[in-house]
C-alpha positions in Angstrom: 14.3 -13.4 -14.9 18.0 -14.5 -14.7 20.1 -14.9 -11.2 22.4 -12.0 -13.1 19.4 -9.7 -13.7 18.1 -10.3 -10.3 21.4 -9.5 -8.5 21.7 -6.4 -11.0 18.9 -5.4 -9.5 19.3 -6.0 -6.0 22.5 -3.6 -6.6 20.4 -0.6 -7.7 18.1 -1.2 -4.7 20.6 -1.5 -2.0 20.6 1.8 -1.0 16.4 1.8 -0.8 17.1 -1.5 1.8 18.3 -4.6 2.6 18.6 -7.4 0.2 17.1 -9.7 2.3 13.9 -6.9 1.7 14.5 -6.6 -2.0 14.6 -10.5 -2.4 11.3 -11.0 -0.4 9.6 -9.2 -2.5 11.2 -10.5 -5.5 10.1 -13.5 -4.3 6.8 -12.9 -3.4 5.3 -10.7 -6.6 7.1 -13.5 -8.8 4.5 -16.1 -6.9 1.5 -14.1 -7.9 0.1 -14.6 -11.1 1.0 -12.3 -13.8 -2.0 -10.5 -14.1 -2.6 -10.1 -10.7 0.7 -8.4 -9.9 -0.9 -4.6 -10.0 -3.0 -2.3 -11.5 -1.6 1.1 -11.7 -4.0 4.0 -12.2 -2.2 7.1 -13.6 -3.9 10.7 -13.8 -3.7 13.3 -16.6 -1.2 15.4 -14.3 1.1 13.0 -14.3 1.2 12.2 -18.2 1.7 15.6 -18.1 4.4 16.4 -15.8 5.9 13.5 -14.9 6.4 11.2 -17.9 9.8 10.4 -17.8 9.7 9.2 -14.5 6.7 6.7 -15.2 8.5 5.4 -17.9 11.5 5.1 -16.1 9.5 3.5 -13.4 7.2 1.1 -15.8 10.4 0.1 -17.6 12.2 -1.2 -14.2 9.2 -3.2 -13.3 9.4 -4.9 -16.8 13.2 -5.5 -16.5 12.8 -7.2 -13.0 9.8 -9.5 -15.1 7.1 -8.1 -13.8 4.1 -6.2 -15.9 1.8 -3.9 -14.3 -1.9 -2.9 -16.4 -1.8 0.6 -16.3 -4.9 3.0 -16.9 -5.1 6.3 -17.3 -7.2 9.8 -17.1 -6.8 13.0 -19.3 -8.3 15.4 -17.3 -5.9 18.6 -16.9 -5.4 18.4 -21.3 -9.3 17.0 -21.7 -9.7 21.2 -19.6 -7.2 22.5 -22.0 -8.6 21.1 -24.9 -11.8 22.5 -23.8 -11.2 25.5 -23.2 -9.2 25.9 -26.9 -12.5 24.9 -28.7 -14.2 27.1 -26.9 -16.6 24.5 -24.5 -17.4 25.4 -21.4 -16.2 22.4 -18.6 -19.6 21.7 -16.5 -19.5 19.3 -13.7 -22.1 17.4 -11.4 -21.5 15.3 -8.5 -17.8 15.4 -9.6 -18.8 14.3 -12.8 -17.5 16.0 -16.2 -21.1 16.6 -18.0 -20.4 15.1 -21.8 -22.5 16.7 -24.5 -21.7 15.2 -27.9 -19.0 17.7 -28.5 -17.4 16.9 -25.7 -17.7 13.6 -25.9 -15.9 14.3 -29.7 -12.9 16.0 -27.3 -12.8 13.7 -24.8 -12.4 10.8 -27.2 -9.4 12.3 -29.4 -7.8 13.7 -26.1 -7.7 10.2 -24.4 -6.5 8.5 -27.4 -4.0 11.0 -28.0 -2.4 10.1 -24.2 -2.4 6.8 -24.8 -0.5 6.8 -27.9 1.5 9.1 -26.0 2.3 7.4 -23.2 2.7 4.0 -25.3 5.0 5.8 -27.7 7.6 6.5 -24.7 7.9 3.4 -23.4 8.4 2.3 -26.5 11.1 3.9 -27.4 12.7 3.6 -23.8 12.9 0.1 -25.0 9.4 -0.8 -23.0 6.9 -3.4 -24.2 3.5 -1.5 -24.5 0.2 -2.0 -25.7 -2.5 0.2 -26.9 -6.1 -0.2 -25.5 -8.3 2.5 -26.3 -11.4 0.4 -26.8 -13.0 -3.3 -25.5 -12.8 -2.7 -22.2 -15.3 -1.3 -20.4 -18.9 -2.6 -21.7 -20.8 0.8 -20.1 -24.7 2.0 -19.7 -25.6 5.4 -19.7 -25.3 6.6 -16.1 -28.0 9.1 -16.7 -28.5 10.8 -20.4 -30.3 14.0 -18.7 -28.6 14.4 -16.2 -24.8 13.8 -17.7 -25.1 13.6 -20.9 -22.3 10.9 -22.6 -21.1 9.2 -19.3 -21.0 5.9 -18.6 -21.0 3.3 -16.0 -18.9 0.1 -16.4 -21.6 -3.1 -16.6 -18.7 -5.8 -17.4 -15.0 -5.9 -18.0 -13.8 -7.4 -20.8 -10.1 -8.9 -19.9 -9.4 -10.1 -24.2 -7.3 -7.9 -25.4 -5.2 -7.2 -21.9 -4.9 -11.3 -21.6 -3.1 -10.7 -25.2 -0.9 -8.5 -24.6 0.2 -9.9 -20.9 0.8 -13.3 -22.9 3.1 -11.5 -24.9 5.0 -9.5 -21.5 3.5 -6.4 -23.2 2.4 -3.2 -20.5 -0.9 -2.9 -21.7 -2.3 0.6 -21.2 -6.1 0.9 -21.6 -7.8 5.0 -22.0 -10.8 5.5 -19.7 -13.2 4.8 -22.9 -16.4 2.8 -22.6 -19.2 1.7 -24.8 -22.0 0.7 -24.8 -23.5 -2.6 -26.4 -24.6 -1.2 -29.5 -21.3 0.9 -29.7 -21.9 3.8 -28.5 -18.7 5.8 -27.0 -19.1 6.7 -23.2 -17.4 8.8 -21.6 -16.2 7.0 -18.0 -14.4 8.8 -15.0 -10.8 7.1 -15.2 -11.0 6.2 -11.0 -14.3 4.4 -11.8 -12.8 2.3 -14.6 -9.6 1.6 -12.9 -11.7 0.6 -9.4 -14.1 -1.8 -12.3 -10.9 -3.5 -13.4 -9.3 -3.8 -10.2 -12.7 -5.7 -8.9 -12.5 -7.8 -12.3 -9.1 -8.9 -11.6 -8.3 -8.5 -8.0 -4.4 -7.6 -8.0 -2.2 -8.1 -5.4 -1.1 -4.3 -5.9 -3.1 -1.1 -6.7 -0.8 1.4 -7.4 -2.5 5.4 -7.6 0.2 7.7 -8.6 -0.1 10.9 -8.0 2.0 14.4 -7.6 1.6 14.7 -3.9 3.2 11.2 -3.5 0.3 10.0 -1.3 -2.6 10.8 1.6 -1.5 14.4 3.5 -2.1 14.3 7.3 -3.6 17.5 8.7 0.4 18.8 8.7 0.8 18.3 5.0 3.0 15.1 5.5 2.4 12.1 4.1 0.3 9.5 5.8 2.7 6.3 5.7 0.3 3.7 6.1 -3.4 3.1 6.9 -5.1 -0.2 8.4 -8.3 0.1 7.3 -9.5 -2.4 10.0 -8.0 -0.3 12.8 -7.9 3.4 12.1 -10.5 4.3 9.1 -13.9 5.2 11.6 -11.3 7.1 13.2 -9.3 8.9 10.3 -12.9 9.8 8.9 -14.0 11.8 11.6 -10.8 14.3 11.1 -11.4 17.3 10.9 -8.0 17.6 8.2 -9.5 15.2 5.9 -10.7 17.3 3.5 -13.8 16.2 1.4 -11.8 15.3 -1.8 -9.4 13.0 0.3 -12.1 12.1 2.3 -14.3 10.9 -1.0 -10.8 9.2 -1.9 -10.3 7.0 1.3 -14.1 6.3 1.1 -13.5 4.5 -2.3 -10.0 2.5 -1.1 -11.9 1.4 1.4 -15.0 0.1 -0.3 -12.8 -1.2 -3.2 -10.6 -3.3 -0.9 -13.6 -4.6 1.2 -14.2 -6.8 -2.4 -10.4 -8.0 -2.8 -8.7 -10.5 -1.0 -7.3 -9.7 2.1 -3.7 -9.5 0.5 -4.4 -6.8 -1.8 -3.7 -3.5 -1.0 -3.4 0.4 -2.2 0.0 2.1 -2.6 -0.3 6.0 -3.5 2.9 7.1 -4.2 4.8 9.6 -7.0 6.4 7.9 -10.1 9.7 8.2 -9.3 9.2 6.7 -6.0 7.0 3.3 -7.0 10.5 1.3 -6.8 10.7 2.2 -3.1 7.0 2.0 -2.6 6.7 -1.8 -4.2 10.7 -3.1 -2.7 11.0 -1.9 0.5 9.3 -2.5 4.2 9.8 1.7 4.7 8.2 2.2 1.6 7.6 5.6 0.1 4.0 6.8 0.0 0.8 5.4 1.1 0.1 1.8 1.8 -4.1 1.3 2.7 -4.6 -2.3 3.4 -8.1 -3.6 4.8 -5.8 -4.7 7.4 -6.6 -7.2 10.8 -8.4 -6.8 13.4 -6.1 -6.5 16.7 -7.5 -8.6 19.8 -6.7 -7.7 23.2 -6.6 -10.2 25.2 -4.8 -10.8 29.5 -4.4 -14.7 29.5 -2.9 -17.1 27.7 -5.9 -19.9 27.6 -7.7 -17.1 25.3 -5.0 -17.4 22.1 -3.8 -20.6 20.2 -0.4 -20.9 21.6 0.9 -22.9 18.9 0.1 -20.3 16.4 2.0 -17.8 18.7 4.7 -20.0 19.2 4.8 -20.4 15.5 4.9 -16.5 15.1 7.1 -15.7 17.5 9.9 -18.2 16.4 9.4 -17.2 12.8 9.6 -13.6 13.4 12.9 -14.0 15.5 14.3 -17.1 13.4 15.0 -18.7 17.0 13.3 -20.9 19.0 11.1 -19.9 22.0 11.6 -21.5 25.3 9.6 -24.4 26.3 8.5 -23.0 29.3 7.8 -19.8 28.2 4.0 -19.3 28.2 4.2 -21.0 32.3 6.9 -18.4 33.6 5.0 -15.4 31.9 2.5 -14.0 33.5 0.7 -11.8 30.3 -0.2 -8.2 31.4 -1.9 -7.5 27.6 -1.4 -9.4 24.2 -2.4 -7.6 21.3 -2.8 -9.8 18.2 -3.6 -9.9 14.7 -6.8 -11.7 14.1 -4.6 -14.3 11.7 -2.1 -14.2 13.7 0.4 -12.4 11.5 1.6 -9.4 14.3 1.4 -10.1 17.8 2.9 -7.9 21.2 3.2 -9.6 24.4 3.5 -7.2 27.6 3.8 -8.0 31.1 4.1 -5.8 34.1 7.3 -5.2 36.1 7.0 -3.4 39.3 3.8 -1.4 38.0 5.6 -0.5 34.7 3.8 -1.8 31.2 7.3 -3.9 29.6 7.1 -5.2 26.1 8.4 -8.5 26.5 7.8 -10.0 22.5 7.1 -7.6 19.2 6.9 -10.3 16.4 5.5 -10.0 12.6 5.2 -12.6 9.9 7.5 -12.2 7.2 4.7 -12.1 4.8 2.9 -9.4 6.5 6.3 -7.4 6.5 5.7 -3.8 4.8 2.1 -4.4 5.0 1.5 -1.7 7.8 0.2 -4.7 9.9 3.0 -4.6 12.9 2.5 -0.6 12.9 -1.4 -1.2 13.6 -0.8 -3.3 15.7 1.6 -1.1 17.4 -0.3 2.0 17.4 -3.1 0.2 19.2 -0.9 -0.9 22.0 0.8 2.4 22.8 -2.4 4.2 22.6 -3.5 1.8 26.1 -0.3 1.9 27.6 1.1 5.6 28.1 4.1 3.8 29.6 6.5 1.3 28.4 9.7 -0.1 28.2 11.7 -2.4 26.1 14.8 -4.1 25.0 16.3 -5.2 21.8 19.5 -6.9 20.7 22.3 -4.3 18.9 22.1 -4.7 15.3 18.0 -5.6 15.1 16.7 -3.9 11.8 13.8 -2.9 13.4 15.9 -0.6 16.2 15.1 2.8 13.6 11.2 2.5 14.2 12.3 2.0 17.7 14.5 5.3 18.3 11.4 7.2 16.6 9.0 5.8 18.7 10.9 5.5 22.0 11.6 9.4 24.4 14.6 7.6 26.0 17.0 5.0 24.8 20.9 3.4 26.3 23.1 1.5 24.8 25.0 -1.5 26.1 27.4 -4.1 24.7 24.4 -6.6 24.1 21.2 -4.5 24.3 19.2 -1.4 23.2 17.1 -0.2 26.1 14.1 2.3 25.2 11.6 3.8 26.9 8.6 6.2 26.6 6.3 8.3 29.5 8.5 7.3 32.6 8.7 10.6 34.2 10.5 9.5 37.6 14.4 9.3 37.5 13.6 6.1 39.5 11.2 4.0 37.0 14.2 4.2 34.0 16.6 3.1 35.9 14.6 0.3 37.2 13.9 -0.3 33.4 17.3 -0.1 32.5 18.6 -2.7 35.1 15.7 -4.8 34.8 16.2 -5.3 30.9 20.2 -6.1 31.7 19.4 -8.7 34.0 16.3 -10.4 32.7 17.1 -13.6 31.5 16.7 -14.7 27.7 13.7 -16.3 26.7 14.3 -16.9 22.9 17.3 -19.7 22.4 19.7 -19.7 19.3 
């Protein structure tokens, strides 16, 4: 990608995030092998209702030199065509029972939706390749129970690789075939999952009308760290059957992929924001890292911790920091990519350091570590320099804040005036432990 084009893209995204954030993601994605950038799963409802937004987002990715692999379904269109043909829909275990009559409709609808998307992309100047066969080698799941429904036994990449070599977006329909040539109906989520397992991409993107997974209040959950949140999440009464199955499938999928892989669930028109900003736009799901809790420095690798702090703040830690600072609680991710260091001041927990490595920013790891810390510390105060990019997050977490010429002082859980007063004064006189 030319420097001129990169600069144009940064300007286009500047209303979403800082130029530093955008450059960080562009650099990160450009270092990933082309075939491992992203698999995008598109539901039939998106093809029907949000085709223009989908085409625009995919065009944008191609313009910045990124080539996603698209796998699509066609459920709503298939329901409509079956109804027109007078064929009654039957499902078992969430799968469409596929008779020969149903399969004829499935094949026709899948191919038509595939061509509709490819033609829309090409009309917008996007290089795209239609692939409706030859990818998912399959076997019958159970002819007696489901009819001509297949399970993927092997994924063949030659057609995809040829399209990627030409920097053309592969658009793949979810049809399978047996070794002897029998066409089979494949659940589109299953097809996407098997392709993901084979490719092990950096990003897996599910495009939906809801724009993410919704919590009990109907709001989008912005991030999920499976290592720290999965067990508790699956116990929530508001997690209805369909969403619970989706979470379980994502969990099982990510457990088979490299730790750097993630699943984003968002709307087509928010795809760029989800990919190129820390804040994102939908739900980001990661395997994440376990968060360790220690109370003594000798339980930690201080060299790794120092590197994390100094890279996160861009300044040197005072040489005597670990000798002069008594830890109360330290929360560290297992690979030292996020850490929170707490001391205790007059019986109140004080957040002395909160550091997240550059390559973990935007993953939700820092928020996951923060959530673990907050759940165990009902009272906390801390300070942050004016102009710190994380202050917006601190405002959302704090119950109170006061600013002076140098510091923002934040707190939560402090009920007495004396505790608030002490916290403010302590922050004002506490010597800095970072140099430069």
